[in-house]
MARDOLO-18771 format. One record per residue (C-alpha): x, y, z; residue in three letters; residue number from 1. Coordinates in pm, whole numbers. Layout:
@u X&v Y&w Z&res ALA&n NUM
...
***
This chain:
@u -809&v 1833&w -1318&res MET&n 1
@u -940&v 1824&w -961&res LYS&n 2
@u -725&v 1602&w -739&res VAL&n 3
@u -798&v 1470&w -390&res LEU&n 4
@u -507&v 1331&w -188&res ILE&n 5
@u -614&v 1102&w 96&res VAL&n 6
@u -307&v 1086&w 317&res TYR&n 7
@u -257&v 836&w 599&res ALA&n 8
@u 67&v 861&w 797&res HIS&n 9
@u 107&v 982&w 1158&res PRO&n 10
@u 450&v 1147&w 1115&res GLU&n 11
@u 479&v 1484&w 933&res PRO&n 12
@u 852&v 1425&w 873&res LYS&n 13
@u 798&v 1084&w 714&res SER&n 14
@u 879&v 992&w 356&res PHE&n 15
@u 506&v 947&w 299&res ASN&n 16
@u 467&v 1312&w 395&res ALA&n 17
@u 742&v 1405&w 150&res ALA&n 18
@u 559&v 1218&w -126&res LEU&n 19
@u 234&v 1393&w -33&res LYS&n 20
@u 404&v 1734&w -37&res ASP&n 21
@u 570&v 1657&w -370&res THR&n 22
@u 232&v 1565&w -513&res ALA&n 23
@u 71&v 1888&w -390&res ILE&n 24
@u 349&v 2106&w -527&res GLN&n 25
@u 375&v 1927&w -861&res THR&n 26
@u 3&v 1911&w -925&res LEU&n 27
@u -50&v 2278&w -845&res LYS&n 28
@u 242&v 2375&w -1069&res GLN&n 29
@u 79&v 2177&w -1347&res GLU&n 30
@u -242&v 2378&w -1301&res GLY&n 31
@u -451&v 2119&w -1119&res HIS&n 32
@u -677&v 2196&w -823&res LYS&n 33
@u -582&v 2003&w -510&res VAL&n 34
@u -755&v 1910&w -185&res LYS&n 35
@u -599&v 1701&w 92&res VAL&n 36
@u -755&v 1481&w 357&res SER&n 37
@u -482&v 1434&w 618&res ASP&n 38
@u -651&v 1163&w 820&res LEU&n 39
@u -420&v 1170&w 1124&res TYR&n 40
@u -424&v 1549&w 1138&res GLU&n 41
@u -803&v 1532&w 1122&res MET&n 42
@u -805&v 1265&w 1396&res ASN&n 43
@u -1037&v 1072&w 1168&res PHE&n 44
@u -1216&v 797&w 1363&res ASN&n 45
@u -1190&v 474&w 1161&res PRO&n 46
@u -1433&v 271&w 1372&res VAL&n 47
@u -1767&v 209&w 1199&res ALA&n 48
@u -2028&v 258&w 1469&res GLN&n 49
@u -2374&v 392&w 1554&res LYS&n 50
@u -2226&v 729&w 1644&res GLU&n 51
@u -2150&v 786&w 1274&res ASP&n 52
@u -2518&v 866&w 1224&res PHE&n 53
@u -2715&v 1160&w 1356&res THR&n 54
@u -3028&v 942&w 1358&res GLU&n 55
@u -3098&v 573&w 1307&res LEU&n 56
@u -3367&v 424&w 1083&res SER&n 57
@u -3373&v 105&w 1291&res ASP&n 58
@u -3289&v 132&w 1660&res LYS&n 59
@u -3363&v -235&w 1726&res ALA&n 60
@u -3104&v -382&w 1485&res PHE&n 61
@u -2800&v -188&w 1367&res PHE&n 62
@u -2682&v -250&w 1011&res LYS&n 63
@u -2414&v -11&w 889&res TYR&n 64
@u -2496&v -21&w 517&res ALA&n 65
@u -2867&v 30&w 584&res LYS&n 66
@u -2793&v 335&w 801&res GLU&n 67
@u -2559&v 472&w 534&res GLN&n 68
@u -2842&v 447&w 286&res GLN&n 69
@u -3089&v 614&w 521&res HIS&n 70
@u -2849&v 896&w 609&res SER&n 71
@u -2754&v 958&w 247&res TYR&n 72
@u -3111&v 959&w 121&res GLN&n 73
@u -3229&v 1187&w 403&res ASN&n 74
@u -2923&v 1415&w 400&res ASP&n 75
@u -2841&v 1339&w 764&res THR&n 76
@u -2483&v 1223&w 718&res LEU&n 77
@u -2232&v 1283&w 996&res ASN&n 78
@u -2067&v 1619&w 905&res PRO&n 79
@u -1716&v 1470&w 886&res VAL&n 80
@u -1826&v 1185&w 660&res ILE&n 81
@u -2036&v 1419&w 448&res LYS&n 82
@u -1739&v 1650&w 391&res GLU&n 83
@u -1517&v 1360&w 283&res GLU&n 84
@u -1791&v 1223&w 59&res PHE&n 85
@u -1831&v 1562&w -107&res GLU&n 86
@u -1455&v 1583&w -165&res LYS&n 87
@u -1469&v 1243&w -330&res LEU&n 88
@u -1750&v 1350&w -562&res LEU&n 89
@u -1562&v 1672&w -641&res TRP&n 90
@u -1242&v 1497&w -749&res ALA&n 91
@u -1150&v 1370&w -1094&res ASP&n 92
@u -843&v 1190&w -961&res PHE&n 93
@u -787&v 1048&w -611&res VAL&n 94
@u -439&v 963&w -482&res ILE&n 95
@u -416&v 744&w -173&res PHE&n 96
@u -83&v 801&w 3&res GLN&n 97
@u 3&v 551&w 276&res PHE&n 98
@u 269&v 311&w 409&res PRO&n 99
@u 206&v -56&w 341&res LEU&n 100
@u 122&v -200&w 684&res TRP&n 101
@u 46&v -570&w 719&res TRP&n 102
@u 9&v -602&w 341&res PHE&n 103
@u -268&v -341&w 337&res SER&n 104
@u -365&v 12&w 431&res VAL&n 105
@u -335&v 160&w 782&res PRO&n 106
@u -653&v 116&w 989&res ALA&n 107
@u -735&v 486&w 970&res ILE&n 108
@u -750&v 465&w 590&res LEU&n 109
@u -951&v 142&w 593&res LYS&n 110
@u -1200&v 328&w 810&res GLY&n 111
@u -1216&v 605&w 550&res TRP&n 112
@u -1311&v 349&w 285&res PHE&n 113
@u -1570&v 193&w 518&res ASP&n 114
@u -1733&v 525&w 596&res LYS&n 115
@u -1698&v 735&w 282&res VAL&n 116
@u -1773&v 479&w 10&res LEU&n 117
@u -2140&v 502&w 96&res LEU&n 118
@u -2391&v 231&w 27&res PHE&n 119
@u -2651&v 390&w -206&res SER&n 120
@u -2434&v 699&w -246&res GLY&n 121
@u -2154&v 521&w -435&res VAL&n 122
@u -2280&v 167&w -495&res TYR&n 123
@u -2607&v -12&w -431&res GLY&n 124
@u -2951&v 145&w -447&res GLY&n 125
@u -2977&v 319&w -784&res GLU&n 126
@u -2612&v 234&w -853&res TYR&n 127
@u -2452&v -100&w -922&res GLY&n 128
@u -2097&v -209&w -861&res ARG&n 129
@u -1777&v -212&w -1066&res TYR&n 130
@u -1842&v -45&w -1403&res ASN&n 131
@u -2204&v 22&w -1298&res GLU&n 132
@u -2114&v 207&w -975&res ALA&n 133
@u -2123&v 583&w -937&res ARG&n 134
@u -1756&v 679&w -960&res LEU&n 135
@u -1692&v 568&w -1318&res THR&n 136
@u -1571&v 914&w -1418&res ASP&n 137
@u -1282&v 908&w -1170&res LYS&n 138
@u -922&v 787&w -1161&res LEU&n 139
@u -759&v 646&w -847&res ALA&n 140
@u -398&v 564&w -768&res MET&n 141
@u -209&v 403&w -483&res ILE&n 142
@u 115&v 568&w -372&res SER&n 143
@u 276&v 356&w -104&res THR&n 144
@u 604&v 269&w 68&res THR&n 145
@u 745&v -63&w 184&res THR&n 146
@u 999&v -194&w 431&res GLY&n 147
@u 1099&v -497&w 222&res SER&n 148
@u 1298&v -480&w -103&res PRO&n 149
@u 1142&v -473&w -448&res GLU&n 150
@u 1250&v -829&w -529&res GLY&n 151
@u 1050&v -966&w -239&res SER&n 152
@u 734&v -837&w -407&res TYR&n 153
@u 793&v -1027&w -732&res ALA&n 154
@u 586&v -1332&w -820&res SER&n 155
@u 858&v -1555&w -670&res ASN&n 156
@u 936&v -1322&w -379&res GLY&n 157
@u 870&v -1393&w -13&res PHE&n 158
@u 606&v -1120&w 10&res SER&n 159
@u 410&v -1218&w -299&res GLY&n 160
@u 340&v -1025&w -617&res ASP&n 161
@u 284&v -658&w -530&res ILE&n 162
@u 20&v -611&w -801&res HIS&n 163
@u -163&v -944&w -816&res GLU&n 164
@u -154&v -1044&w -449&res GLN&n 165
@u -86&v -741&w -229&res ILE&n 166
@u -259&v -442&w -388&res LEU&n 167
@u -531&v -623&w -584&res PHE&n 168
@u -786&v -597&w -303&res HIS&n 169
@u -746&v -219&w -307&res ILE&n 170
@u -732&v -162&w -682&res ASN&n 171
@u -1010&v -406&w -760&res HIS&n 172
@u -1209&v -435&w -438&res GLY&n 173
@u -1216&v -67&w -341&res MET&n 174
@u -1137&v 143&w -649&res PHE&n 175
@u -1291&v -59&w -931&res TYR&n 176
@u -1577&v -189&w -713&res PHE&n 177
@u -1694&v 172&w -677&res THR&n 178
@u -1641&v 246&w -1047&res GLY&n 179
@u -1305&v 422&w -1036&res MET&n 180
@u -1036&v 336&w -1290&res THR&n 181
@u -719&v 229&w -1106&res PRO&n 182
@u -386&v 360&w -1228&res LEU&n 183
@u -62&v 167&w -1198&res GLU&n 184
@u 55&v 213&w -837&res PRO&n 185
@u 360&v 413&w -738&res PHE&n 186
@u 563&v 201&w -497&res VAL&n 187
@u 874&v 322&w -314&res ALA&n 188
@u 1061&v 22&w -177&res TYR&n 189
@u 1277&v 13&w 141&res THR&n 190
@u 1273&v 392&w 169&res VAL&n 191
@u 1432&v 391&w 515&res SER&n 192
@u 1759&v 252&w 379&res HIS&n 193
@u 1898&v 520&w 148&res SER&n 194
@u 1878&v 900&w 121&res GLU&n 195
@u 1976&v 876&w -245&res GLU&n 196
@u 1692&v 634&w -312&res ASP&n 197
@u 1447&v 867&w -141&res ARG&n 198
@u 1558&v 1160&w -358&res LYS&n 199
@u 1525&v 947&w -670&res ASN&n 200
@u 1179&v 830&w -573&res TYR&n 201
@u 1063&v 1188&w -521&res LEU&n 202
@u 1190&v 1282&w -867&res LYS&n 203
@u 1022&v 977&w -1018&res GLU&n 204
@u 693&v 1061&w -847&res PHE&n 205
@u 713&v 1420&w -965&res GLU&n 206
@u 764&v 1311&w -1326&res GLU&n 207
@u 479&v 1062&w -1300&res LYS&n 208
@u 238&v 1331&w -1183&res LEU&n 209
@u 348&v 1566&w -1460&res LYS&n 210
@u 226&v 1305&w -1707&res ASN&n 211
@u -95&v 1168&w -1554&res ILE&n 212
@u -239&v 1073&w -1892&res GLU&n 213
@u 64&v 851&w -1955&res GLN&n 214
@u 18&v 645&w -1637&res ILE&n 215
@u -96&v 295&w -1724&res LYS&n 216
@u -462&v 220&w -1653&res ARG&n 217
@u -545&v -114&w -1492&res ILE&n 218
@u -823&v -278&w -1690&res GLU&n 219
@u -1057&v -526&w -1527&res TYR&n 220
@u -1341&v -716&w -1701&res PRO&n 221
@u -1679&v -544&w -1700&res LYS&n 222
@u -1980&v -702&w -1534&res LEU&n 223
@u -2133&v -806&w -1863&res GLU&n 224
@u -1834&v -1038&w -1915&res ALA&n 225
@u -1958&v -1257&w -1627&res PHE&n 226
@u -2246&v -1503&w -1607&res ASP&n 227
@u -2521&v -1519&w -1341&res GLU&n 228
@u -2288&v -1710&w -1108&res ASN&n 229
@u -2018&v -1444&w -1124&res GLY&n 230
@u -1794&v -1651&w -1355&res GLN&n 231
@u -1621&v -1517&w -1664&res LEU&n 232
@u -1808&v -1633&w -1971&res LYS&n 233
@u -1617&v -1869&w -2195&res SER&n 234
***
């Protein structure tokens, strides 16, 4: 299996870095091919802007998705974005490693989604969305860390349900929207509090990645299950 790890943490000594390194080592030992996009090391610019394009199709009115389409169709993508896009197409399985900041991904990773999930290259144009988008042959998984305890992310917790309220917009709105099948997330809670917990989480992550086929898939309804107004059919 070809695995891309998109890693977003500014500190090389962080627990997120330890999880990333564990993933690299484990996956390679299991015979998988691995590539890593270390966004902070790359100094990846998350701001969607005109400078992302080597030429513009419309200089009078800037529309990001339209320029993505033009650049993709004319093979004039910004070299950095093109390289990340090609990594994405190469991969069978994409792991997104990041700390949970403000109930979402760090800005640098959000920028990666904005720039690399190309309109017309991934969805739109000849491709649709969800199960009709381009990346239907790929798996994707969140691996994240939190500052609050696990109980706070239960349905009755003060943070809200980790799966249905916190990570849904990533699993459904970024992964599944582009066709990828989301896997059950790996979440390491309150990792700054205990060295023993950190060691246990690393072991748990290692075992999870040794058995990728056993990781639960998150199933969402396919487009044909909805009517013309976007409502589930009765």
